[in-house]
C-alpha positions in Angstrom: -51.2 6.3 2.4 -47.5 6.6 3.0 -45.8 9.7 0.7 -42.9 9.5 -1.7 -39.7 10.4 -1.6 -38.3 12.3 -4.7 -34.6 11.6 -5.6 -33.4 15.3 -6.9 -30.5 16.1 -9.0 -29.5 19.8 -9.0 -26.8 21.7 -10.5 -23.2 21.1 -10.6 -22.1 24.3 -11.5 -24.6 26.4 -13.9 -28.1 26.7 -12.2 -29.4 27.0 -15.9 -29.0 23.2 -15.7 -31.8 22.4 -13.4 -34.8 21.0 -14.7 -38.6 22.4 -14.8 -39.8 19.1 -13.5 -37.2 19.5 -10.8 -38.6 23.0 -9.6 -42.0 22.1 -9.7 -41.2 19.0 -7.7 -39.3 21.8 -4.8 -42.9 23.8 -4.9 -45.0 21.0 -4.3 -43.3 18.5 -1.2 -43.4 19.4 1.8 -40.3 19.5 3.0 -36.3 19.3 1.1 -33.8 16.6 3.0 -30.2 18.5 2.2 -26.6 17.9 2.3 -26.1 21.7 3.8 -29.5 23.3 4.3 -27.0 26.7 3.6 -26.4 25.3 -0.3 -29.7 24.2 -0.5 -31.5 27.5 0.3 -29.6 29.5 -1.8 -30.2 27.2 -5.0 -34.2 27.6 -3.9 -33.5 31.1 -3.4 -32.5 31.6 -6.6 -35.1 30.1 -8.4 -37.8 32.2 -5.6 -38.8 29.3 -3.7 -39.5 28.6 0.1 -39.3 25.4 1.6 -39.0 23.7 4.6 -35.4 22.4 4.8 -34.3 19.4 7.0 -30.4 18.7 7.1 -29.6 14.9 5.9 -25.8 14.0 5.5 -23.5 11.2 6.8 -23.2 12.3 10.1 -27.0 12.3 11.5 -28.3 9.6 8.4 -29.3 7.1 10.8 -31.0 9.7 13.3 -32.7 11.7 10.6 -32.7 8.5 8.2 -35.7 7.7 10.9 -37.4 10.7 11.1 -37.6 11.1 7.3 -39.0 8.3 7.0 -41.7 8.6 9.3 -43.1 12.0 8.1 -43.1 9.6 4.8 -45.7 7.3 6.4 -47.7 10.4 7.9 -48.7 10.6 4.4 -46.0 13.7 3.2 -44.0 14.4 0.9 -39.8 14.1 0.7 -37.2 15.5 -1.9 -33.7 14.9 -1.2 -30.7 16.8 -3.2 -26.9 16.5 -2.1 -24.8 19.4 -2.6 -24.2 19.2 -6.0 -25.3 16.7 -9.0 -27.2 13.6 -8.4 -28.0 12.1 -4.7 -27.3 8.4 -3.3 -24.1 8.3 -5.4 -21.4 8.2 -3.2 -23.4 10.2 -0.9 -26.0 8.8 2.0 -29.3 9.6 0.4 -28.0 5.6 -0.2 -29.0 4.5 2.5 -32.3 6.7 2.8 -33.2 5.3 0.1 -32.9 1.6 1.1 -34.7 2.9 4.5 -37.5 3.7 2.6 -37.9 1.0 0.6 -37.7 -1.7 3.3 -41.0 0.6 4.6 -42.5 -0.1 1.5 -42.6 3.7 0.7 -42.5 4.8 -2.6 -39.1 6.3 -4.0 -38.8 7.8 -7.5 -36.0 10.1 -9.5 -36.4 13.5 -11.2 -32.9 13.4 -13.1 -30.1 15.6 -13.9 -26.4 15.8 -14.0 -24.5 13.3 -12.6 -21.0 14.5 -12.6 -19.2 11.2 -13.1 -21.1 10.9 -16.2 -20.3 14.3 -17.6 -16.7 13.6 -17.2 -16.6 10.6 -18.7 -18.4 11.9 -22.2 -15.4 14.4 -22.3 -12.8 12.7 -21.6 -12.4 11.1 -24.4 -11.9 7.7 -23.2 -13.8 4.3 -24.0 -17.7 5.0 -23.0 -19.5 1.6 -23.8 -18.2 0.0 -20.6 -17.3 1.5 -17.4 -16.9 1.4 -13.3 -17.4 3.8 -11.0 -15.6 3.5 -8.6 -16.0 6.9 -6.4 -13.5 7.7 -3.2 -10.4 5.8 -2.6 -10.3 5.7 0.6 -7.8 7.6 3.3 -6.5 4.9 4.4 -3.3 3.8 2.8 -3.9 -0.2 2.5 -7.4 0.1 1.7 -6.5 2.5 -1.1 -4.1 0.0 -2.0 -6.3 -2.9 -2.0 -9.2 -1.1 -3.9 -6.3 -0.1 -7.0 -4.8 -3.8 -7.2 -9.1 -5.2 -7.7 -9.1 -2.8 -10.6 -5.9 -3.6 -11.5 -6.9 -5.4 -14.7 -10.6 -4.1 -15.3 -10.5 -3.4 -18.9 -13.7 -1.2 -18.3 -13.0 2.6 -18.3 -12.7 3.7 -14.4 -14.3 6.6 -13.3 -13.0 8.1 -9.8 -14.2 11.1 -7.4 -11.1 13.0 -5.6 -10.7 16.2 -3.7 -7.9 18.9 -4.5 -6.0 18.3 -1.1 -5.7 14.5 -1.9 -5.2 13.9 -5.9 -1.2 14.0 -5.6 -1.0 11.1 -3.6 -4.0 9.5 -5.4 -2.4 9.8 -8.7 1.5 8.4 -7.2 -0.6 5.4 -5.8 -2.5 5.0 -9.5 1.0 5.2 -11.6 2.8 2.7 -8.8 -0.3 -0.5 -9.2 -1.5 0.5 -12.3 1.2 1.5 -14.4 0.9 4.5 -16.8 -2.1 5.1 -18.7 -4.5 7.3 -20.5 -6.4 9.7 -18.4 -8.6 12.8 -18.3 -9.0 15.1 -14.8 -11.8 16.9 -15.0 -12.7 19.6 -12.6 -15.1 22.7 -13.0 -18.0 21.2 -14.9 -20.1 23.7 -16.2 -19.0 26.2 -14.8 -16.6 29.5 -15.9 -13.4 27.8 -15.7 -14.5 24.0 -16.8 -10.8 22.6 -17.5 -10.4 18.8 -18.6 -7.0 17.8 -19.0 -6.4 14.8 -21.2 -2.9 13.2 -20.4 -1.3 9.8 -19.2 -0.6 9.5 -15.6 3.1 10.3 -15.9 2.2 13.5 -17.3 -0.6 14.4 -14.8 1.4 13.0 -12.1 4.3 16.1 -12.8 2.1 18.9 -13.8 0.0 18.7 -10.4 3.4 18.2 -8.5 4.2 21.7 -10.0 0.7 23.0 -10.1 -1.7 22.9 -6.6 -4.6 21.4 -7.7 -7.8 23.2 -7.3 -11.7 22.2 -7.0 -12.9 18.9 -6.8 -12.1 16.7 -9.6 -13.3 13.5 -11.8 -10.6 11.0 -12.4 -11.5 9.3 -15.7 -8.6 6.1 -16.1 -8.3 3.9 -18.6 -9.0 0.7 -18.4 -6.4 -2.0 -18.3 -5.7 -3.1 -22.4 -3.6 -6.5 -21.6 -5.3 -8.4 -18.6 -2.4 -9.9 -16.4 -1.7 -13.7 -16.6 -1.5 -15.6 -13.7 1.7 -14.4 -11.1 4.2 -17.2 -10.3 3.7 -16.3 -6.7 -0.5 -16.4 -6.5 0.1 -19.8 -4.4 2.9 -19.0 -2.0 2.9 -17.6 1.2 3.9 -14.1 2.0 6.9 -15.8 3.7 7.4 -18.1 0.8 7.2 -15.3 -1.7 10.1 -13.7 0.2 12.4 -16.5 0.8 12.0 -17.0 -3.0 13.9 -13.3 -3.7 15.9 -13.9 -0.9 17.4 -17.7 -2.6 17.5 -16.0 -6.1 19.9 -13.5 -4.2 18.4 -10.4 -2.9 18.8 -9.0 0.1 16.1 -9.3 3.2 15.0 -6.0 3.1 15.2 -5.9 -1.0 12.9 -9.1 -0.8 10.2 -7.8 1.2 10.1 -4.4 -0.6 9.6 -6.5 -3.8 7.3 -8.3 -2.3 5.0 -6.0 -1.2 5.2 -4.0 -4.4 3.7 -6.7 -6.3 1.0 -7.9 -4.2 -0.1 -4.3 -4.0 0.9 -4.3 0.3 2.2 -2.1 2.6 5.7 -2.8 3.3 5.7 -3.1 7.3 3.0 -5.1 6.7 5.1 -7.5 4.6 7.3 -7.7 7.4 5.3 -8.4 10.0 4.0 -11.5 8.2 7.1 -12.8 7.5 8.6 -11.9 10.9 6.0 -13.3 12.2 6.2 -16.6 10.5 10.0 -16.2 11.4 9.3 -16.6 15.2 6.7 -19.5 15.0 9.4 -21.5 13.4 12.1 -21.0 16.3 9.0 -22.0 18.6 
C-alpha cells in the first residue's frame, strides 16, 4: 500500500503560527521534502524535531519528484514544505502533487499560513472575489501581456514580488492598468510587519525614493470600469499605425502610440510594421 504525501503549511514569519497537527505530521512521516534544507532544519531544531530531509526545488523537481514518488509507492509517508507558507502555490510542489495524483498516491493538506490571503484581508480592498496572479515574468513582453490580460478584471488582484523588481513592476502596472488603489504588504507576522495602503502613482514615487526591502505581496484594486471594444480591435498592427499616420502623426509617434494601446513592446511593433512594408514592396 502506498504512503501519503502531506502538504504542510509552515509559518511565514512568526514561528508561533505553526499548527499542532503540522508538528505531529513532522514527527510521524519518514521524510520531509523541502526547498532549502537549511531553512527547514532551523524550523525543526526550534521545535526539537529530528527528521530525514530531502531537497525538492525548481532545479531538481524532475529528478527528485520521481525519487519521492517511488518512496511513497514503497509505503513511506512524506511531508512537503516550502521555505515559508503553503507549498504548491507559485511553487514546484504543484508538480509533485500532479505526479502523485497520476500515480494514485494519496495527497492531503495540513493547512496554515498563506501570504496572499493574509495580505488580502489586511489590504482593505474587496475580499469577496479575488484573483491570485503569482509572480510576473522577468521578460518584459510576457510581463506586459500578463498585465494586459487582467486589465479589465474586476476582481481584486494579488501578486508576489521581490524587492529588486518592485519599482519596475509598479511602473509597468501604472502604465498598463492606470492609477488604482493598492496595498503593499511585507514582513507579514514579523516584528516589522508593514502594510502600505495607497495608490499606484504614490506607491511608485514612494519606492523610487525609498529602496524596497523584503518580499512583497501586492494587492491591487480590480478594474472599476470594463473597457468597451477598442476601435482598432479588428485592425492589424500595420493598419493601426497607418490610421494614426493618416491622422497626422509622425510614423515614430504612431508606432509608440500603437505599442502603448496594444500593450506591446515598441520595437516589436516597429518590426512588424516594417516587415509588412517590405513585403508590400516585393
